[in-house]
C-alpha positions in Angstrom: -41.0 73.3 36.8 -44.1 73.0 35.5 -45.2 70.2 37.2 -44.5 72.4 40.0 -46.5 74.6 39.9 -49.3 72.4 38.6 -49.0 70.6 41.7 -49.0 73.7 43.9 -52.2 75.0 42.1 -53.3 71.6 43.3 -52.6 72.2 46.8 -53.9 75.5 46.8 -57.4 74.2 45.2 -57.2 72.5 48.3 -58.9 75.0 50.5 -62.0 76.2 51.2 -62.6 80.0 49.6 -62.1 81.2 46.2 -58.7 82.9 45.4 -57.8 86.2 44.7 -54.5 85.7 43.9 -51.5 83.1 45.0 -48.0 83.9 44.7 -44.1 82.5 45.5 -42.7 84.3 48.7 -39.7 83.6 50.6 -36.2 82.6 49.2 -37.8 81.5 46.2 -39.2 85.1 45.8 -36.2 86.5 47.0 -33.3 84.6 44.6 -31.6 82.4 47.4 -33.4 78.9 47.6 -31.4 76.3 49.7 -32.2 73.0 48.1 -34.7 72.3 51.0 -35.7 75.1 51.3 -40.0 75.4 51.6 -42.4 77.0 49.4 -43.8 80.0 50.7 -47.5 80.7 49.2 -49.0 83.9 49.7 -52.4 85.6 49.1 -56.2 86.2 49.5 -59.6 83.9 49.4 -62.3 85.8 49.5 -65.1 84.7 52.6 -69.0 84.3 51.2 -70.9 87.5 52.3 -72.6 84.6 55.3 -69.2 84.2 56.9 -68.7 88.2 57.2 -71.7 89.4 58.1 -73.9 86.2 60.4 -72.4 85.6 63.5 -70.3 82.1 62.6 -67.7 84.4 61.0 -65.2 82.7 58.8 -61.6 82.0 58.7 -60.2 85.7 58.3 -56.8 84.1 57.7 -55.8 80.3 56.6 -52.4 79.4 57.4 -51.3 75.1 56.4 -47.8 73.8 56.5 -47.5 70.7 55.3 -45.4 67.9 53.7 -46.9 66.0 50.9 -45.4 63.9 48.5 -42.0 65.1 49.2 -43.4 68.6 48.4 -43.1 70.8 51.7 -45.0 74.1 51.6 -46.1 76.5 53.8 -49.6 78.7 52.9 -50.7 81.7 54.7 -53.9 83.8 53.1 -55.9 86.5 54.6 -59.6 87.2 54.0 -59.7 90.4 51.1 -60.9 92.2 53.4 -57.9 91.7 56.5 -55.8 91.7 53.2 -56.9 94.9 51.9 -56.5 97.1 55.2 -52.8 95.4 55.3 -52.0 97.2 52.3 -53.0 100.5 53.5 -51.1 100.0 57.0 -48.1 100.3 54.9 -47.2 96.8 55.3 -45.0 95.6 52.7 -44.5 91.8 53.4 -48.2 92.3 51.1 -46.9 94.5 48.6 -44.5 92.0 47.6 -47.0 89.1 47.6 -49.2 91.7 44.9 -46.6 92.1 42.7 -44.5 88.8 43.2 -43.6 88.0 39.7 -43.9 83.2 40.8 -47.9 83.0 40.0 -49.5 79.9 41.4 -53.2 81.4 41.0 -54.6 84.6 39.1 -57.8 86.3 38.2 -58.9 89.3 36.0 -59.0 91.1 39.9 -55.6 90.2 40.8 -54.5 92.4 38.3 -56.8 95.3 39.3 -55.4 94.7 42.3 -51.8 95.7 41.2 -52.9 98.7 39.6 -54.8 99.9 42.9 -51.3 98.4 45.2 -48.9 101.0 43.1 -51.1 104.1 45.1 -51.0 102.6 48.4 -47.0 102.5 48.4 -45.6 105.5 50.0 -42.5 107.3 51.7 -43.2 106.1 55.2 -43.1 101.9 53.9 -39.4 102.6 55.0 -39.9 102.2 58.8 -41.4 98.4 57.7 -38.1 97.9 56.1 -35.5 99.6 59.0 -37.4 97.2 61.5 -37.2 94.1 59.7 -33.3 95.0 59.2 -32.8 95.3 62.8 -34.8 91.9 64.2 -32.8 90.0 61.4 -29.5 91.6 62.4 -30.4 90.5 66.0 -31.2 87.4 65.1 -27.8 86.7 63.2 -26.0 88.4 65.7 -26.9 86.0 68.1 -25.9 83.2 66.9 -23.3 81.9 67.0 -22.0 79.8 65.1 -23.9 82.7 62.9 -25.8 81.5 59.6 -25.9 83.0 56.1 -30.1 83.6 56.0 -30.3 85.9 58.2 -27.4 87.8 57.2 -29.5 87.5 53.4 -32.4 88.8 54.4 -30.7 91.7 56.1 -28.9 92.8 52.5 -32.5 92.0 51.3 -34.3 93.9 53.3 -32.2 96.8 53.1 -31.6 97.2 49.3 -35.4 96.2 49.0 -36.4 99.7 51.1 -33.8 101.7 49.5 -34.9 100.7 45.5 -38.3 101.3 46.9 -37.7 104.6 48.3 -35.9 105.8 45.1 -37.9 104.6 42.2 -41.7 103.4 43.7 -41.1 99.9 42.4 -41.4 96.8 44.6 -38.2 94.2 43.8 -37.7 92.0 46.4 -35.3 89.9 44.6 -31.7 90.0 46.2 -30.0 89.1 42.7 -31.7 91.5 41.0 -31.1 94.6 43.2 -27.2 93.7 43.5 -26.9 94.7 39.7 -28.2 98.1 40.7 -26.2 98.1 44.2 -22.8 96.2 43.3 -22.0 95.2 46.7 -19.3 92.6 45.9 -20.1 90.1 49.0 -23.2 89.1 47.9 -22.8 87.3 45.3 -21.0 84.8 47.6 -23.3 84.4 50.0 -25.8 83.9 47.9 -24.0 81.3 46.3 -23.5 79.9 50.5 -27.1 79.4 50.5 -27.9 77.9 47.3 -25.2 75.0 47.1 -26.2 74.6 51.1 -29.1 73.7 53.5 -31.7 76.0 54.3 -29.6 76.7 58.3 -25.8 77.0 56.4 -23.5 78.8 58.4 -20.5 80.9 57.9 -17.2 80.3 59.0 -14.8 82.9 59.0 -17.5 85.4 58.7 -16.0 89.0 59.7 -19.0 90.1 61.8 -17.6 93.8 62.2 -17.0 94.0 58.4 -20.9 93.4 58.3 -22.1 95.7 61.0 -20.8 98.6 59.0 -22.6 97.9 56.4 -25.2 96.9 58.0 -24.4 100.6 59.6 -24.7 102.1 56.5 -26.8 100.8 54.1 -29.4 101.9 57.4 -28.7 105.0 57.1 -29.1 105.0 53.1 -32.6 103.7 53.5 -33.2 106.7 56.5 -31.9 109.1 53.8 -34.0 107.4 51.3 -36.9 107.4 53.1 -36.5 111.1 54.2 -35.7 111.8 50.8 -38.1 110.2 49.2 -40.4 111.5 46.7 -43.5 108.6 47.3 -46.3 110.0 48.9 -47.1 110.3 52.6 -50.6 108.5 52.5 -52.2 106.1 50.4 -54.0 107.3 47.1 -56.0 104.3 46.4 -58.3 103.4 49.7 -61.7 104.1 48.0 -61.3 102.3 44.9 -59.9 99.5 46.8 -62.9 99.7 48.2 -65.0 99.7 45.6 -62.8 96.4 44.5 -63.4 95.1 47.5 -67.2 94.9 47.6 -67.6 94.1 44.0 -65.4 90.6 44.4 -67.3 89.6 47.9 -70.7 90.4 45.6 -69.5 88.4 42.5 -67.7 85.4 44.7 -70.9 84.8 46.5 -73.6 84.8 44.0 
């Protein structure tokens, strides 16, 4: 594992700009990576001032997908300003990236960002998880034979959203979530993904049962959003602005 982390760090350091952080997202974060799953690296890079205010802007978003020495990874980072803007737009993806415990690169400012990201969580984040769940359900439903991955994503995002509305905690790991929700079919679905390949299919799956569960959990998420005690708007905008200016200045001088 130490060797793997070092290889991921080395790949991150190949990029042209300094990073605020890089964490692992995707199936490894969610608790159901297949043996052939790639590593989804996500994070924040910092453009120098001259590439922000000049006529030749730097790369707001960097995307790299490679296989190097049998290590397959997918790296996506946003410039700090773009990323902070996404945080303020109630984007659940970026929240999960900030709080991911699977850290490849970090900085003291990453720790500051975690504290400020708490102040960006609102009850309207349930829309993000509701939309994602609907998209994954449509994908699961139209495929024949159906794949396990979209179905796991359906349950993962619904339980993450419900838990977030109820507690204010960002928890994207389905194994951990199911310790609370105790859905009896989740372990078997996870085992199918863990022991198979990335595009494993399901045999003898009861689609109607999962449709009922999907609809039940959608209602639970909607109710959790309506009843949540979370604030209606982010509280961290000024502090994020101050952090952005300080990081941009310090990384340039």
